[in-house]
C-alpha positions as CSV (number, residue, x, y, z in Angstrom):
1,X,24.6,132.6,70.9
2,X,23.2,130.3,68.4
3,X,19.9,132.2,68.2
4,X,21.6,135.6,67.6
5,X,23.9,134.2,64.9
6,X,20.8,133.0,63.3
7,X,19.6,136.7,63.9
8,X,22.5,138.3,62.3
9,X,22.7,136.2,59.4
10,X,18.7,136.7,58.7
11,X,19.7,140.1,59.0
12,X,22.7,140.4,56.9
13,X,20.5,138.1,54.3
14,X,17.5,140.8,54.2
15,X,19.8,143.7,53.7
16,X,21.9,142.0,50.9
17,X,18.2,141.2,49.5
18,X,17.2,145.1,49.9
19,X,20.8,146.0,48.1
20,X,19.6,144.1,45.3
21,X,16.2,145.0,44.9
22,X,17.7,148.5,45.1
23,X,19.6,148.0,42.1
24,X,17.0,145.6,40.3
25,X,14.6,148.9,40.2
26,X,17.4,151.2,38.6
27,X,17.4,148.2,35.2
28,X,13.5,149.5,34.5
29,X,15.1,153.5,35.3
30,X,17.6,152.6,32.7
31,X,15.9,150.8,29.7
32,X,12.1,152.3,30.3
33,X,13.3,155.9,28.8
34,X,13.4,153.3,25.1
35,X,10.2,152.0,25.8
36,X,8.9,155.9,26.4
37,X,10.9,158.1,24.5
38,X,11.8,155.9,21.4
39,X,9.1,153.6,20.8
40,X,6.3,155.2,22.4
41,X,6.6,158.9,21.2
42,X,9.4,159.7,18.6
43,X,10.2,156.4,16.9
44,X,6.7,155.7,15.1
45,X,6.1,159.1,13.7
46,X,9.3,159.6,12.9
47,X,10.3,156.6,10.9
48,X,6.7,156.6,8.8
49,X,7.6,160.2,7.8
50,X,11.1,158.9,6.4
51,X,9.1,156.1,4.9
52,X,7.1,158.2,3.2
53,X,9.7,160.4,1.9
54,X,11.1,157.4,0.5
55,X,7.8,156.1,-0.9
56,X,6.5,155.7,-4.3
57,X,3.7,158.0,-5.9
58,X,0.9,155.4,-4.3
59,X,2.5,155.7,-1.1
60,X,4.7,152.4,-1.2
61,X,7.9,151.6,-0.7
62,X,10.0,148.1,-1.3
63,X,12.3,146.7,1.1
64,X,13.7,143.4,-0.8
65,X,11.4,143.8,-3.4
66,X,8.3,143.7,-0.9
67,X,5.3,146.1,-1.6
68,X,4.7,148.1,1.9
69,X,2.5,151.0,2.5
70,X,4.3,153.3,4.2
71,X,2.1,154.2,7.0
72,X,2.1,150.0,7.8
73,X,5.9,150.2,8.0
74,X,6.8,150.9,11.8
75,X,4.1,148.5,13.1
76,X,5.7,145.6,10.4
77,X,9.7,146.4,12.0
78,X,8.1,146.2,15.4
79,X,6.7,142.6,14.3
80,X,10.2,141.4,12.7
81,X,11.9,142.6,15.8
82,X,9.6,139.7,17.3
83,X,11.2,136.8,15.4
84,X,14.4,137.9,16.2
85,X,13.9,137.8,20.1
86,X,11.8,134.1,19.9
87,X,15.3,133.1,18.3
88,X,17.6,134.3,20.6
89,X,15.6,134.7,23.8
90,X,14.6,131.3,24.8
91,X,18.6,130.1,24.1
92,X,19.3,132.8,26.3
93,X,17.3,131.9,29.1
94,X,18.0,128.3,28.9
95,X,22.1,129.4,29.2
96,X,21.4,131.6,31.9
97,X,19.4,129.0,33.8
98,X,22.4,126.4,33.1
99,X,25.3,128.3,33.7
100,X,23.7,131.0,37.0
101,X,25.7,133.9,35.0
102,X,22.7,136.0,34.0
103,X,24.9,139.4,34.9
104,X,27.0,138.8,31.6
105,X,24.5,138.3,29.0
106,X,22.4,140.7,30.8
107,X,24.8,143.4,30.2
108,X,25.4,142.5,26.7
109,X,21.5,142.5,25.6
110,X,21.7,145.6,27.5
111,X,24.7,147.2,25.9
112,X,23.6,146.0,22.2
113,X,20.0,147.4,22.7
114,X,21.8,150.6,23.8
115,X,23.8,151.0,20.9
116,X,21.6,150.4,18.6
117,X,19.1,153.1,19.8
118,X,22.3,155.6,20.0
119,X,22.9,155.0,16.4
120,X,19.3,156.3,15.5
121,X,20.9,159.7,15.6
122,X,22.0,158.8,11.8
123,X,18.3,158.2,10.5
124,X,17.3,160.9,8.2
125,X,16.5,161.7,4.4
126,X,14.9,158.4,2.9
127,X,17.2,156.3,5.3
128,X,13.9,154.0,6.5
129,X,16.0,150.6,5.9
130,X,18.5,151.7,8.2
131,X,15.7,153.1,10.8
132,X,13.7,149.6,10.1
133,X,17.2,147.3,11.2
134,X,18.0,149.6,14.2
135,X,14.3,149.1,15.7
136,X,14.5,145.6,15.1
137,X,17.9,145.2,16.8
138,X,17.2,147.4,19.6
139,X,13.7,145.9,20.2
140,X,14.9,142.3,20.6
141,X,18.1,143.4,22.7
142,X,15.3,144.8,24.7
143,X,13.5,142.0,25.1
144,X,16.4,139.3,25.6
145,X,17.4,141.8,28.4
146,X,14.0,142.4,29.9
147,X,13.7,138.8,30.1
148,X,17.3,138.3,32.3
149,X,16.1,141.2,34.1
150,X,12.4,139.6,35.2
151,X,13.8,136.6,36.0
152,X,15.7,138.2,39.1
153,X,12.7,138.7,40.5
154,X,11.9,135.5,42.4
155,X,15.2,135.1,43.3
156,X,15.1,138.4,45.0
157,X,12.4,138.9,46.4
158,X,10.5,136.8,48.7
159,X,6.7,135.7,47.9
160,X,4.8,138.3,50.1
161,X,7.2,141.1,48.2
162,X,6.9,140.3,45.1
163,X,4.1,142.5,44.0
164,X,5.5,145.4,46.1
165,X,8.5,145.1,44.4
166,X,7.4,144.6,41.1
167,X,5.3,147.4,41.4
168,X,8.3,149.7,42.5
169,X,10.3,148.8,39.5
170,X,7.6,149.7,37.1
171,X,7.1,153.1,38.9
172,X,11.1,153.5,38.5
173,X,10.7,153.1,34.5
174,X,8.1,155.3,34.1
175,X,9.2,158.2,37.0
176,X,12.5,157.6,34.4
177,X,10.1,157.9,31.3
178,X,8.2,161.1,32.6
179,X,11.9,162.6,33.3
180,X,13.6,162.4,30.5
181,X,10.1,163.0,28.1
182,X,10.3,166.6,29.5
183,X,13.7,167.2,28.7
184,X,12.7,165.8,25.6
185,X,9.3,168.2,25.6
186,X,11.7,171.4,26.0
187,X,14.4,170.3,23.2
188,X,11.5,169.6,21.0
189,X,9.9,172.8,21.3
190,X,12.6,175.0,21.5
191,X,14.5,173.7,18.6
192,X,14.8,176.6,17.1
193,X,16.4,178.2,20.1
194,X,19.1,175.8,20.4
195,X,19.4,176.3,16.4
196,X,18.4,172.8,15.4
197,X,16.3,172.0,13.0
198,X,13.3,169.6,14.2
199,X,13.8,166.4,12.3
200,X,17.6,167.3,14.5
201,X,15.7,167.0,17.6
202,X,14.3,164.1,17.6
203,X,17.3,162.4,16.0
204,X,18.8,163.7,19.1
205,X,16.0,162.4,21.6
206,X,16.2,159.1,20.0
207,X,19.7,158.8,20.6
208,X,19.7,160.3,24.4
209,X,17.7,157.5,25.2
210,X,20.3,155.0,24.5
211,X,23.0,157.0,25.9
212,X,20.7,157.2,29.3
213,X,20.2,153.1,28.5
214,X,23.8,152.7,28.6
215,X,24.7,154.9,31.6
216,X,22.5,153.9,34.2
217,X,22.3,150.2,33.2
218,X,25.7,150.2,34.9
219,X,24.0,150.6,38.7
220,X,22.1,147.0,38.8
221,X,25.1,145.5,36.8
222,X,26.9,146.6,40.0
223,X,24.4,145.3,42.3
224,X,22.8,142.1,41.0
225,X,24.7,139.4,41.4
226,X,24.5,135.9,39.9
227,X,23.3,132.6,42.0
228,X,25.3,129.0,41.1
229,X,23.2,126.9,38.9
230,X,22.5,123.6,40.7
231,X,24.7,120.6,38.9
232,X,22.2,119.0,37.4
233,X,21.5,121.9,35.3
234,X,24.7,123.1,34.9
235,X,25.7,119.5,33.6
236,X,22.4,119.9,31.0
237,X,23.9,122.7,28.8
238,X,23.3,122.3,25.4
239,X,23.7,124.5,22.3
240,X,20.2,124.1,21.3
241,X,18.9,127.0,19.0
242,X,16.1,129.1,19.4
243,X,12.8,127.6,18.2
244,X,14.1,124.3,19.1
245,X,15.0,125.6,23.1
246,X,11.7,127.5,22.8
247,X,9.8,124.0,22.2
248,X,12.4,122.5,25.0
249,X,10.5,124.6,27.3
250,X,7.0,124.5,26.4
251,X,7.3,121.0,26.4
252,X,8.4,121.4,30.0
253,X,5.5,124.0,30.6
254,X,2.9,120.6,29.7
255,X,4.0,119.4,32.9
256,X,2.6,122.5,34.4
257,X,-0.6,123.4,32.4
258,X,-2.1,126.3,34.5
259,X,1.1,128.0,34.4
260,X,1.1,127.8,30.3
261,X,-2.7,128.6,30.8
262,X,-1.8,131.9,32.6
263,X,1.0,132.6,29.7
264,X,-1.5,132.3,26.9
265,X,-4.2,134.8,28.8
266,X,-0.8,136.7,29.5
267,X,0.2,136.7,25.8
268,X,-2.9,137.6,24.5
269,X,-4.0,140.7,26.8
270,X,-0.2,142.1,26.7
271,X,-0.2,141.7,23.2
272,X,-2.9,144.7,23.3
273,X,-1.2,146.7,25.8
274,X,1.9,146.3,24.7
275,X,0.1,147.7,20.6
276,X,-1.5,150.5,22.2
277,X,2.0,152.0,23.5
278,X,3.6,151.6,20.4
279,X,1.2,152.7,17.9
280,X,-1.1,155.4,19.8
281,X,1.7,158.1,18.8
282,X,1.1,156.9,14.8
283,X,-2.9,156.8,15.6
284,X,-2.4,160.3,17.4
285,X,-0.3,161.9,14.6
286,X,-1.8,160.1,11.6
287,X,-5.7,159.8,12.7
288,X,-6.6,162.7,15.0
289,X,-3.5,165.2,13.4
290,X,-2.1,166.2,16.7
291,X,1.2,168.0,16.8
292,X,4.1,166.3,18.0
293,X,4.2,168.4,20.9
294,X,0.7,167.2,22.0
295,X,1.8,163.6,21.7
296,X,4.8,164.2,24.3
297,X,2.7,165.9,26.5
298,X,0.3,162.9,26.3
299,X,2.9,160.6,26.8
300,X,4.3,162.5,29.6
301,X,1.0,162.5,31.5
302,X,0.4,158.8,30.9
303,X,4.1,158.6,32.7
304,X,3.4,160.3,35.8
305,X,0.2,158.7,36.2
306,X,1.2,155.2,35.9
307,X,3.8,155.8,38.7
308,X,1.0,156.4,40.8
309,X,-1.4,153.7,38.8
310,X,1.5,151.3,39.5
311,X,2.0,151.5,43.7
312,X,-1.7,152.0,43.6
313,X,-2.7,148.7,42.1
314,X,-0.1,147.5,44.2
315,X,-1.8,148.2,47.1
316,X,-4.8,147.0,45.7
317,X,-3.6,143.6,45.2
318,X,-2.9,143.4,48.7
319,X,-6.7,143.6,49.8
320,X,-8.0,142.0,46.5
321,X,-5.3,139.7,45.1
322,X,-3.3,140.1,41.9
323,X,-5.3,138.2,39.7
324,X,-8.9,140.2,40.6
325,X,-6.6,143.7,40.4
326,X,-5.5,142.3,36.8
327,X,-9.0,141.6,36.1
328,X,-10.3,144.9,36.2
329,X,-7.5,146.7,34.7
330,X,-8.3,144.7,31.6
331,X,-12.1,145.9,32.3
332,X,-10.9,149.3,32.0
333,X,-8.4,149.2,28.9
334,X,-11.5,147.5,27.0
335,X,-13.5,150.9,27.7
336,X,-10.6,152.9,27.2
337,X,-9.8,151.7,23.6
338,X,-13.4,151.8,22.6
339,X,-13.5,155.0,23.7
340,X,-10.5,155.9,21.5
341,X,-12.2,155.2,18.5
342,X,-14.4,157.8,18.8
343,X,-11.9,160.8,19.6
344,X,-12.5,163.5,17.3
345,X,-9.7,164.6,15.1
346,X,-7.6,168.0,16.2
347,X,-9.0,167.9,19.9
348,X,-6.1,167.5,22.5
349,X,-8.0,167.4,25.7
350,X,-10.3,164.7,24.6
351,X,-6.5,162.9,24.2
352,X,-5.2,163.7,27.3
353,X,-8.5,162.3,28.8
354,X,-7.5,159.0,26.8
355,X,-3.9,159.3,28.0
356,X,-4.8,159.8,32.0
357,X,-7.5,156.6,31.6
358,X,-4.1,154.4,29.9
359,X,-1.8,155.7,32.4
360,X,-3.6,154.5,35.9
361,X,-3.9,151.1,34.6
362,X,-0.9,150.5,32.6
363,X,1.7,150.1,35.1
364,X,-0.4,147.8,37.4
365,X,-1.7,145.5,35.0
366,X,2.1,145.0,33.8
367,X,3.7,145.1,37.3
368,X,1.0,142.5,38.8
369,X,1.1,140.6,35.6
370,X,5.1,139.9,36.4
371,X,4.6,139.4,40.1
372,X,1.8,136.5,39.4
373,X,4.0,135.1,36.9
374,X,6.9,134.8,39.3
375,X,4.8,132.8,41.5
376,X,3.9,130.1,38.8
377,X,7.6,129.4,38.0
378,X,9.2,126.1,38.9
379,X,12.5,126.9,41.1
380,X,15.6,127.1,39.0
381,X,13.7,127.3,35.8
382,X,13.1,131.5,36.4
383,X,15.3,132.7,33.3
384,X,13.8,129.9,31.1
385,X,10.5,130.5,31.8
386,X,10.8,133.9,31.6
387,X,12.2,133.8,28.1
388,X,8.6,132.5,27.0
389,X,6.8,135.5,29.2
390,X,8.8,138.0,27.6
391,X,8.1,136.7,24.4
392,X,5.0,138.6,25.4
393,X,5.6,141.4,27.4
394,X,8.0,143.0,24.5
395,X,8.6,140.8,22.1
396,X,5.9,138.6,21.6
397,X,3.2,141.4,20.8
398,X,3.9,140.9,17.0
399,X,-0.1,139.7,16.1
400,X,-1.2,143.4,17.7
401,X,1.0,145.2,15.3
402,X,0.5,143.0,12.5
403,X,-3.4,143.0,13.1
404,X,-3.1,146.6,13.5
405,X,-0.6,147.6,10.2
406,X,-3.2,145.1,8.4
407,X,-6.2,146.7,8.9
408,X,-4.7,150.0,8.1
409,X,-3.2,148.9,5.0
410,X,-6.8,147.1,3.7
411,X,-8.9,150.1,5.2
412,X,-6.8,153.0,5.3
413,X,-8.1,154.2,8.5
414,X,-6.3,154.1,12.0
415,X,-9.4,154.0,13.7
416,X,-10.5,150.4,12.5
417,X,-6.8,149.6,13.1
418,X,-7.2,150.7,17.1
419,X,-10.4,149.2,18.1
420,X,-9.6,146.2,16.6
421,X,-7.4,145.4,19.5
422,X,-10.5,145.7,21.8
423,X,-10.2,141.7,20.9
424,X,-6.8,141.1,22.7
425,X,-8.3,142.3,26.3
426,X,-11.6,140.8,26.1
427,X,-10.2,137.2,25.3
428,X,-7.5,137.6,27.4
429,X,-9.7,138.5,30.4
430,X,-12.1,135.4,29.5
431,X,-8.9,133.3,29.8
432,X,-7.5,134.7,32.8
433,X,-10.5,134.0,35.1
434,X,-10.7,130.7,34.3
435,X,-7.4,130.2,35.7
436,X,-6.7,128.8,39.5
437,X,-3.6,130.9,40.3
438,X,-3.6,129.2,44.0
439,X,-3.6,125.6,42.6
440,X,-1.3,126.9,39.5
441,X,1.2,128.2,42.4
442,X,1.0,125.2,44.4
443,X,1.4,122.5,41.1
444,X,4.6,124.7,40.1
445,X,6.3,123.6,43.7
446,X,6.0,127.4,45.5
447,X,4.7,128.3,48.8
448,X,0.9,130.3,47.6
449,X,0.8,133.8,49.7
450,X,-1.9,134.5,51.8
451,X,-3.5,137.0,49.6
452,X,-3.1,136.3,45.7
């Protein structure tokens, strides 16, 4: 009877864990449309065109009196959103761990981001400052929400499940991005048939991402559950603000130097990934002279192949380990980005080939990085540590956009700007290769999977 009871409890626990995992996948389904339709496809070229409408005769806009080349405004706005994220994420992460109430914080961040994205419908004319403000709010909220979302992974998946669960989450996200891009492509290409101007069609595409984000966020918010925080963690709650809390987290990480070493490697190579994601459409439109419809099709190709790539790299990790698989993807990123420098202008076929290469490694490199880091987090500090992780994942990629924007501002060439990002992948490879992940997992107090 006792054995049967144990089996029943184990079965109930496994069923509850699978239910939470299915709900967890749907947050990627909800928010990835923002990353795809807004950040990757529409907002960069559109906000750049709005800034150019407001530019002076020399091609500069002057937010708060600072001269900024209109072509760099989008990249600078992405960088500025990180400053907000740096201030907010460590505070929210520490509060989530100390109170155990992640779900209300996730809901707040998700709906602030969804509201800001929906409000992008009102961009137009010369309202580049409004566009920059909404981008900063939406991107910072996305970073906070993703930090909380990622921190659930060690709680809802056993160590041997995490590569697969993380990869499925990314696959859900890319599937949603592909589906919404098909709808966007139809609306954009046939805007005349719907009685819409091109600009109005773009603004509807931007706003629809916010509506989608808010609607589908309801599913994970119903299925995920809060865990009670340990008493010693709850009793230590303080009102420490942004940088102070981040400093406290980093001081704690010094007791786990190998975790910190992995985070540094990830911060650098993922900075390159995030910059490619956010600036690729600007490169395609401004440097290669490609039409918006071509860019949408290319990103749609990335989304479709990223689903297969994430799942395939998850399987490769079972055989070769997450670390080796990530290192292989960084080699592929470096070669792909270098090839992008030589793409001929006005040749969409080669841009599609480049998009295919990106798609095959994009989802897997991110999914496996997330699952690998989850093994390196000390138990009970998931949200706090993932706040530092998220600074790189979708927030701390400020060096890449800043380098991209500065390179363009100094040279006037987007080709020079794109090739400058190779350094992030090369340096990230070297730093990751030096991290002994098995010892890092053990030092963090976690069980070491058979293959890692």
